[in-house]
SEGU-610830 format. One record per residue (C-alpha): residue in three letters; x, y, z; residue number from 1. Coordinates in Angstrom, 1 decimal. Layout:
// SEGU-610830
aa=ALA	u=X	v=Y	w=Z	i=NUM;
...
//
This chain:
// SEGU-610830
aa=MET	u=157.0	v=60.3	w=89.8	i=1;
aa=ASN	u=154.5	v=57.7	w=88.9	i=2;
aa=LEU	u=155.5	v=54.0	w=89.0	i=3;
aa=HIS	u=153.9	v=51.0	w=87.4	i=4;
aa=THR	u=155.3	v=47.7	w=88.2	i=5;
aa=GLU	u=154.5	v=44.1	w=88.9	i=6;
aa=SER	u=158.0	v=42.9	w=89.1	i=7;
aa=GLU	u=160.7	v=45.3	w=90.4	i=8;
aa=PRO	u=164.3	v=44.2	w=89.6	i=9;
aa=GLN	u=167.1	v=46.6	w=90.5	i=10;
aa=LEU	u=167.6	v=49.4	w=87.9	i=11;
aa=THR	u=170.7	v=48.7	w=85.7	i=12;
aa=ALA	u=173.6	v=51.0	w=86.1	i=13;
aa=ASN	u=173.0	v=52.7	w=82.8	i=14;
aa=MET	u=169.3	v=53.3	w=83.8	i=15;
aa=GLN	u=170.5	v=54.9	w=87.1	i=16;
aa=VAL	u=172.7	v=57.3	w=85.1	i=17;
aa=ALA	u=169.9	v=58.1	w=82.7	i=18;
aa=GLU	u=167.6	v=58.9	w=85.6	i=19;
aa=SER	u=170.0	v=61.6	w=86.8	i=20;
aa=GLN	u=169.9	v=63.3	w=83.3	i=21;
aa=GLU	u=166.3	v=64.6	w=83.6	i=22;
aa=ASN	u=164.7	v=61.6	w=81.9	i=23;
aa=VAL	u=160.9	v=61.6	w=82.2	i=24;
aa=ILE	u=160.3	v=58.1	w=81.0	i=25;
aa=LEU	u=162.2	v=54.9	w=81.9	i=26;
aa=LEU	u=161.5	v=51.4	w=80.8	i=27;
aa=ASP	u=163.7	v=48.9	w=82.6	i=28;
aa=ASN	u=163.8	v=45.3	w=81.3	i=29;
aa=VAL	u=160.1	v=45.6	w=80.5	i=30;
aa=GLY	u=158.0	v=42.7	w=79.2	i=31;
aa=VAL	u=154.3	v=42.3	w=78.4	i=32;
aa=ARG	u=152.9	v=38.8	w=78.1	i=33;
aa=TYR	u=149.4	v=37.7	w=77.0	i=34;
aa=ARG	u=147.9	v=34.3	w=77.5	i=35;
aa=ILE	u=146.3	v=33.2	w=74.3	i=36;
aa=ALA	u=144.2	v=30.1	w=73.6	i=37;
aa=SER	u=145.7	v=27.6	w=71.2	i=38;
aa=GLU	u=142.5	v=27.5	w=69.1	i=39;
aa=GLN	u=139.6	v=29.8	w=68.3	i=40;
aa=VAL	u=136.3	v=29.3	w=70.1	i=41;
aa=GLY	u=133.0	v=30.7	w=68.7	i=42;
aa=THR	u=131.4	v=31.9	w=71.9	i=43;
aa=PHE	u=132.4	v=32.8	w=75.5	i=44;
aa=LYS	u=130.1	v=30.1	w=76.8	i=45;
aa=GLU	u=131.8	v=27.5	w=74.7	i=46;
aa=TYR	u=135.2	v=28.8	w=75.8	i=47;
aa=LEU	u=134.2	v=28.4	w=79.5	i=48;
aa=ILE	u=132.8	v=24.9	w=79.0	i=49;
aa=ARG	u=135.9	v=23.7	w=77.1	i=50;
aa=ARG	u=138.3	v=25.4	w=79.5	i=51;
aa=PHE	u=136.5	v=23.7	w=82.4	i=52;
aa=GLN	u=136.9	v=20.4	w=80.7	i=53;
aa=GLY	u=140.6	v=21.0	w=80.1	i=54;
aa=GLN	u=140.2	v=21.2	w=76.3	i=55;
aa=ILE	u=141.6	v=24.7	w=76.0	i=56;
aa=LYS	u=145.4	v=25.1	w=76.2	i=57;
aa=LEU	u=146.8	v=28.5	w=76.8	i=58;
aa=GLY	u=150.1	v=29.7	w=75.3	i=59;
aa=ASP	u=152.3	v=32.7	w=76.1	i=60;
aa=PHE	u=152.7	v=35.5	w=73.6	i=61;
aa=TRP	u=155.2	v=38.2	w=74.5	i=62;
aa=ALA	u=154.1	v=41.5	w=72.9	i=63;
aa=LEU	u=157.2	v=43.2	w=74.4	i=64;
aa=ARG	u=160.3	v=41.6	w=75.9	i=65;
aa=HIS	u=163.6	v=42.9	w=77.3	i=66;
aa=ILE	u=162.7	v=46.6	w=76.6	i=67;
aa=ASN	u=165.2	v=49.1	w=78.0	i=68;
aa=LEU	u=164.7	v=52.7	w=77.0	i=69;
aa=SER	u=165.1	v=56.1	w=78.5	i=70;
aa=ILE	u=163.4	v=59.3	w=77.1	i=71;
aa=SER	u=164.7	v=62.7	w=78.1	i=72;
aa=LYS	u=162.6	v=65.7	w=79.0	i=73;
aa=GLY	u=161.8	v=67.7	w=75.8	i=74;
aa=GLU	u=162.8	v=64.9	w=73.4	i=75;
aa=VAL	u=160.8	v=64.0	w=70.4	i=76;
aa=LEU	u=161.1	v=60.2	w=69.9	i=77;
aa=GLY	u=159.8	v=58.3	w=66.9	i=78;
aa=LEU	u=158.6	v=54.7	w=67.1	i=79;
aa=ILE	u=158.5	v=52.6	w=64.0	i=80;
aa=GLY	u=158.1	v=49.0	w=63.0	i=81;
aa=PRO	u=155.7	v=46.7	w=61.2	i=82;
aa=ASN	u=152.1	v=46.0	w=62.4	i=83;
aa=GLY	u=152.2	v=43.7	w=65.5	i=84;
aa=ALA	u=155.7	v=44.8	w=66.5	i=85;
aa=GLY	u=154.5	v=46.0	w=69.9	i=86;
aa=LYS	u=154.3	v=49.8	w=69.3	i=87;
aa=SER	u=150.8	v=50.3	w=70.7	i=88;
aa=THR	u=151.5	v=48.1	w=73.7	i=89;
aa=MET	u=154.5	v=50.3	w=74.5	i=90;
aa=LEU	u=152.4	v=53.4	w=74.2	i=91;
aa=LYS	u=149.8	v=52.0	w=76.6	i=92;
aa=LEU	u=152.4	v=51.3	w=79.2	i=93;
aa=ILE	u=153.7	v=54.9	w=79.0	i=94;
aa=ALA	u=150.1	v=56.2	w=79.0	i=95;
aa=ARG	u=149.5	v=54.3	w=82.3	i=96;
aa=VAL	u=146.6	v=52.3	w=81.0	i=97;
aa=MET	u=148.3	v=48.9	w=81.5	i=98;
aa=ARG	u=151.0	v=47.4	w=83.6	i=99;
aa=PRO	u=154.0	v=45.4	w=82.5	i=100;
aa=THR	u=154.2	v=41.7	w=83.2	i=101;
aa=SER	u=157.9	v=42.1	w=84.1	i=102;
aa=GLY	u=160.3	v=45.0	w=84.7	i=103;
aa=ARG	u=159.3	v=48.5	w=85.5	i=104;
aa=VAL	u=158.0	v=51.6	w=83.8	i=105;
aa=LEU	u=158.5	v=55.0	w=85.4	i=106;
aa=VAL	u=156.7	v=58.1	w=84.0	i=107;
aa=LYS	u=157.1	v=61.6	w=85.4	i=108;
aa=GLY	u=154.6	v=64.3	w=84.5	i=109;
aa=MET	u=151.2	v=64.8	w=82.9	i=110;
aa=VAL	u=150.5	v=62.5	w=79.9	i=111;
aa=ALA	u=148.2	v=63.3	w=77.1	i=112;
aa=PRO	u=147.7	v=60.1	w=75.0	i=113;
aa=LEU	u=146.2	v=60.1	w=71.5	i=114;
aa=ILE	u=146.2	v=56.3	w=70.9	i=115;
aa=GLU	u=142.7	v=55.6	w=69.7	i=116;
aa=PHE	u=140.8	v=58.5	w=68.1	i=117;
aa=GLY	u=137.5	v=59.2	w=69.9	i=118;
aa=ALA	u=138.0	v=56.3	w=72.3	i=119;
aa=GLY	u=136.5	v=58.3	w=75.1	i=120;
aa=PHE	u=133.5	v=59.6	w=73.1	i=121;
aa=HIS	u=130.0	v=58.4	w=73.9	i=122;
aa=PRO	u=128.2	v=57.9	w=70.5	i=123;
aa=ASP	u=124.8	v=59.1	w=71.8	i=124;
aa=LEU	u=126.2	v=62.4	w=73.2	i=125;
aa=THR	u=126.7	v=65.4	w=71.0	i=126;
aa=GLY	u=130.1	v=66.8	w=70.1	i=127;
aa=ARG	u=129.6	v=69.6	w=72.6	i=128;
aa=GLU	u=128.7	v=67.1	w=75.4	i=129;
aa=ASN	u=131.6	v=64.9	w=74.6	i=130;
aa=ILE	u=134.0	v=67.8	w=74.8	i=131;
aa=PHE	u=133.0	v=68.4	w=78.4	i=132;
aa=LEU	u=133.0	v=64.6	w=79.1	i=133;
aa=ASN	u=136.5	v=64.2	w=77.8	i=134;
aa=GLY	u=137.6	v=67.3	w=79.7	i=135;
aa=ALA	u=136.4	v=65.8	w=82.9	i=136;
aa=LEU	u=138.3	v=62.6	w=82.1	i=137;
aa=LEU	u=141.4	v=64.7	w=81.7	i=138;
aa=GLY	u=140.9	v=66.3	w=85.0	i=139;
aa=PHE	u=139.5	v=69.7	w=84.0	i=140;
aa=THR	u=136.6	v=71.5	w=85.7	i=141;
aa=ASN	u=133.5	v=72.6	w=83.8	i=142;
aa=ASP	u=134.6	v=76.3	w=84.0	i=143;
aa=GLU	u=138.0	v=75.4	w=82.5	i=144;
aa=MET	u=136.3	v=73.5	w=79.6	i=145;
aa=GLN	u=134.0	v=76.5	w=79.0	i=146;
aa=GLU	u=137.1	v=78.6	w=78.5	i=147;
aa=LYS	u=138.6	v=76.0	w=76.1	i=148;
aa=PHE	u=135.4	v=75.2	w=74.2	i=149;
aa=ASP	u=135.5	v=77.8	w=71.4	i=150;
aa=ARG	u=139.2	v=77.0	w=70.7	i=151;
aa=ILE	u=138.5	v=73.3	w=70.5	i=152;
aa=VAL	u=135.6	v=73.6	w=68.1	i=153;
aa=GLU	u=137.4	v=76.1	w=66.0	i=154;
aa=PHE	u=140.5	v=73.9	w=65.6	i=155;
aa=ALA	u=138.3	v=70.8	w=64.9	i=156;
aa=GLU	u=136.3	v=72.8	w=62.3	i=157;
aa=LEU	u=133.1	v=71.4	w=63.6	i=158;
aa=TRP	u=130.8	v=74.4	w=64.5	i=159;
aa=GLU	u=128.2	v=73.1	w=62.1	i=160;
aa=PHE	u=128.0	v=69.7	w=63.7	i=161;
aa=ILE	u=128.9	v=70.4	w=67.3	i=162;
aa=ASP	u=125.4	v=69.7	w=68.6	i=163;
aa=VAL	u=125.0	v=66.5	w=66.5	i=164;
aa=PRO	u=125.4	v=63.1	w=68.2	i=165;
aa=VAL	u=128.9	v=61.7	w=67.6	i=166;
aa=ARG	u=127.4	v=58.5	w=66.2	i=167;
aa=ASN	u=126.6	v=60.5	w=63.1	i=168;
aa=TYR	u=130.2	v=61.8	w=62.7	i=169;
aa=SER	u=132.6	v=60.3	w=60.1	i=170;
aa=SER	u=135.7	v=58.8	w=61.5	i=171;
aa=GLY	u=137.7	v=61.8	w=60.3	i=172;
aa=MET	u=135.3	v=64.2	w=62.2	i=173;
aa=ALA	u=135.7	v=62.2	w=65.4	i=174;
aa=ALA	u=139.4	v=62.1	w=65.0	i=175;
aa=ARG	u=139.6	v=65.9	w=64.5	i=176;
aa=LEU	u=137.5	v=66.4	w=67.6	i=177;
aa=GLY	u=139.6	v=64.0	w=69.7	i=178;
aa=PHE	u=142.8	v=65.6	w=68.6	i=179;
aa=ALA	u=141.5	v=69.1	w=69.3	i=180;
aa=VAL	u=140.4	v=68.1	w=72.8	i=181;
aa=ALA	u=143.5	v=66.2	w=73.8	i=182;
aa=THR	u=145.9	v=68.9	w=72.5	i=183;
aa=ASP	u=144.3	v=72.0	w=74.0	i=184;
aa=ILE	u=146.4	v=71.5	w=77.1	i=185;
aa=ASP	u=150.0	v=71.8	w=78.0	i=186;
aa=PRO	u=151.1	v=68.2	w=78.6	i=187;
aa=ASP	u=154.5	v=67.2	w=79.9	i=188;
aa=ILE	u=154.3	v=64.1	w=77.7	i=189;
aa=LEU	u=152.3	v=63.8	w=74.5	i=190;
aa=ILE	u=151.7	v=60.3	w=72.9	i=191;
aa=LEU	u=150.6	v=60.3	w=69.2	i=192;
aa=ASP	u=149.7	v=57.1	w=67.4	i=193;
aa=GLU	u=149.3	v=57.9	w=63.6	i=194;
aa=ILE	u=147.5	v=61.1	w=64.6	i=195;
aa=LEU	u=149.1	v=63.1	w=61.8	i=196;
aa=SER	u=147.7	v=60.8	w=59.1	i=197;
aa=VAL	u=144.0	v=61.6	w=59.6	i=198;
aa=GLY	u=141.8	v=64.3	w=58.1	i=199;
aa=ASP	u=142.5	v=66.2	w=54.9	i=200;
aa=GLU	u=145.8	v=67.8	w=53.9	i=201;
aa=SER	u=144.9	v=71.1	w=55.5	i=202;
aa=PHE	u=144.1	v=69.5	w=58.8	i=203;
aa=GLN	u=147.2	v=67.5	w=58.7	i=204;
aa=ARG	u=149.3	v=70.6	w=58.2	i=205;
aa=LYS	u=147.5	v=72.3	w=61.1	i=206;
aa=SER	u=148.1	v=69.3	w=63.3	i=207;
aa=LEU	u=151.7	v=69.2	w=62.5	i=208;
aa=ALA	u=152.1	v=72.9	w=63.3	i=209;
aa=ARG	u=150.5	v=72.3	w=66.7	i=210;
aa=MET	u=152.9	v=69.4	w=67.3	i=211;
aa=LYS	u=155.9	v=71.7	w=66.5	i=212;
aa=GLY	u=154.5	v=74.2	w=68.9	i=213;
aa=PHE	u=154.5	v=71.6	w=71.7	i=214;
aa=ARG	u=158.1	v=70.7	w=70.7	i=215;
aa=HIS	u=159.2	v=74.3	w=71.0	i=216;
aa=LEU	u=157.6	v=74.5	w=74.4	i=217;
aa=GLY	u=159.7	v=71.6	w=75.6	i=218;
aa=ALA	u=157.1	v=68.9	w=75.8	i=219;
aa=THR	u=158.3	v=65.3	w=75.5	i=220;
aa=ILE	u=156.6	v=63.7	w=72.4	i=221;
aa=ILE	u=156.4	v=60.1	w=71.4	i=222;
aa=LEU	u=155.3	v=59.7	w=67.8	i=223;
aa=VAL	u=154.2	v=56.5	w=66.0	i=224;
aa=SER	u=153.9	v=56.9	w=62.3	i=225;
aa=HIS	u=154.4	v=54.9	w=59.0	i=226;
aa=ASN	u=155.2	v=58.2	w=57.3	i=227;
aa=ALA	u=158.9	v=58.4	w=57.1	i=228;
aa=GLU	u=158.9	v=62.1	w=56.2	i=229;
aa=THR	u=157.0	v=63.0	w=59.3	i=230;
aa=ILE	u=159.3	v=60.9	w=61.5	i=231;
aa=LEU	u=162.4	v=62.6	w=59.9	i=232;
aa=GLU	u=160.9	v=66.1	w=60.2	i=233;
aa=MET	u=159.7	v=65.8	w=63.8	i=234;
aa=CYS	u=162.0	v=63.3	w=65.6	i=235;
aa=GLN	u=165.5	v=63.5	w=67.0	i=236;
aa=ARG	u=165.8	v=59.8	w=67.8	i=237;
aa=VAL	u=163.9	v=56.7	w=66.6	i=238;
aa=VAL	u=163.2	v=53.3	w=68.1	i=239;
aa=TRP	u=162.6	v=50.4	w=65.6	i=240;
aa=LEU	u=160.5	v=47.6	w=67.2	i=241;
aa=GLU	u=160.5	v=44.2	w=65.7	i=242;
aa=HIS	u=158.7	v=41.2	w=67.2	i=243;
aa=GLY	u=158.3	v=42.9	w=70.6	i=244;
aa=GLN	u=162.0	v=43.8	w=70.9	i=245;
aa=ILE	u=164.1	v=46.8	w=70.1	i=246;
aa=LYS	u=165.8	v=46.1	w=66.8	i=247;
aa=MET	u=167.6	v=49.4	w=66.5	i=248;
aa=ILE	u=167.7	v=52.8	w=68.3	i=249;
aa=GLY	u=169.6	v=55.9	w=67.2	i=250;
aa=ALA	u=169.5	v=59.0	w=65.0	i=251;
aa=SER	u=166.3	v=59.3	w=63.0	i=252;
aa=LYS	u=167.9	v=59.2	w=59.5	i=253;
aa=GLU	u=170.0	v=56.2	w=60.3	i=254;
aa=VAL	u=167.2	v=54.1	w=61.8	i=255;
aa=VAL	u=164.6	v=55.1	w=59.2	i=256;
aa=GLU	u=166.9	v=54.2	w=56.3	i=257;
aa=ALA	u=167.8	v=50.8	w=57.9	i=258;
aa=TYR	u=164.1	v=50.0	w=58.5	i=259;
aa=GLN	u=163.1	v=51.0	w=55.0	i=260;
aa=ALA	u=165.9	v=48.8	w=53.5	i=261;
aa=SER	u=164.6	v=45.9	w=55.5	i=262;
aa=GLN	u=161.1	v=46.3	w=54.1	i=263;
aa=GLU	u=162.3	v=46.3	w=50.4	i=264;
aa=PRO	u=161.3	v=43.1	w=48.6	i=265;
aa=THR	u=164.1	v=40.7	w=47.7	i=266;
aa=HIS	u=164.2	v=39.6	w=44.1	i=267;
aa=GLU	u=165.2	v=36.1	w=43.1	i=268;
aa=PRO	u=167.8	v=36.1	w=40.3	i=269;
aa=THR	u=166.4	v=35.1	w=37.0	i=270;
aa=GLN	u=167.5	v=31.9	w=35.5	i=271;
//
């Protein structure tokens, strides 16, 4: 089990019970705080000068606060909420790319994160070269990537462009390649941030079918999407984040309907 923590309070009783029920992800009283300047500064040099002179005041911004959540092995969990609610921050904690300011995050198993499409691609390298680069970052050998190569390119539908530098790819092409590389594995935990909304309708259907395949194989999936139909079709349980805190958690239909109702504009009565 992998542990990320900067502050380690005792696990609450309900979290201890949850851990005994084959949970693969535990967030115990987690908070993430950023230090933000009170005013915008044009350049880094100007920032350093003004900070040294005591003219810059820093304030606290809590992207997440008091998050308690357990996710079971094989569960498909949806994560919804408005932009800026803290969804991406939570995904980064689970993906082990950042640490919490407070509380603790426990993750058990191999994680395949798809948070930023093509984030690991080098623009001057070709699609072919980037496949092997990303494979190495994921811990695969050159021989293993050779075996995967044809499947990846076939799924991404990029044979015609595979030896073209990625800087010449459209955002959709880069997203397809990133998805194909990251999902040609058997992860214990798969993290998806709006992945099923990229590409044309045909690619979206193919991506959704692959996600269902992972679900049937028992992978734990965390899915962020603004598409209510996708959330309802894929997820057993949904977490609604609002201003960095859990607003509601429960059965998919119940939480999605409550969230949608909260987003409907209110109309002032006519005089």
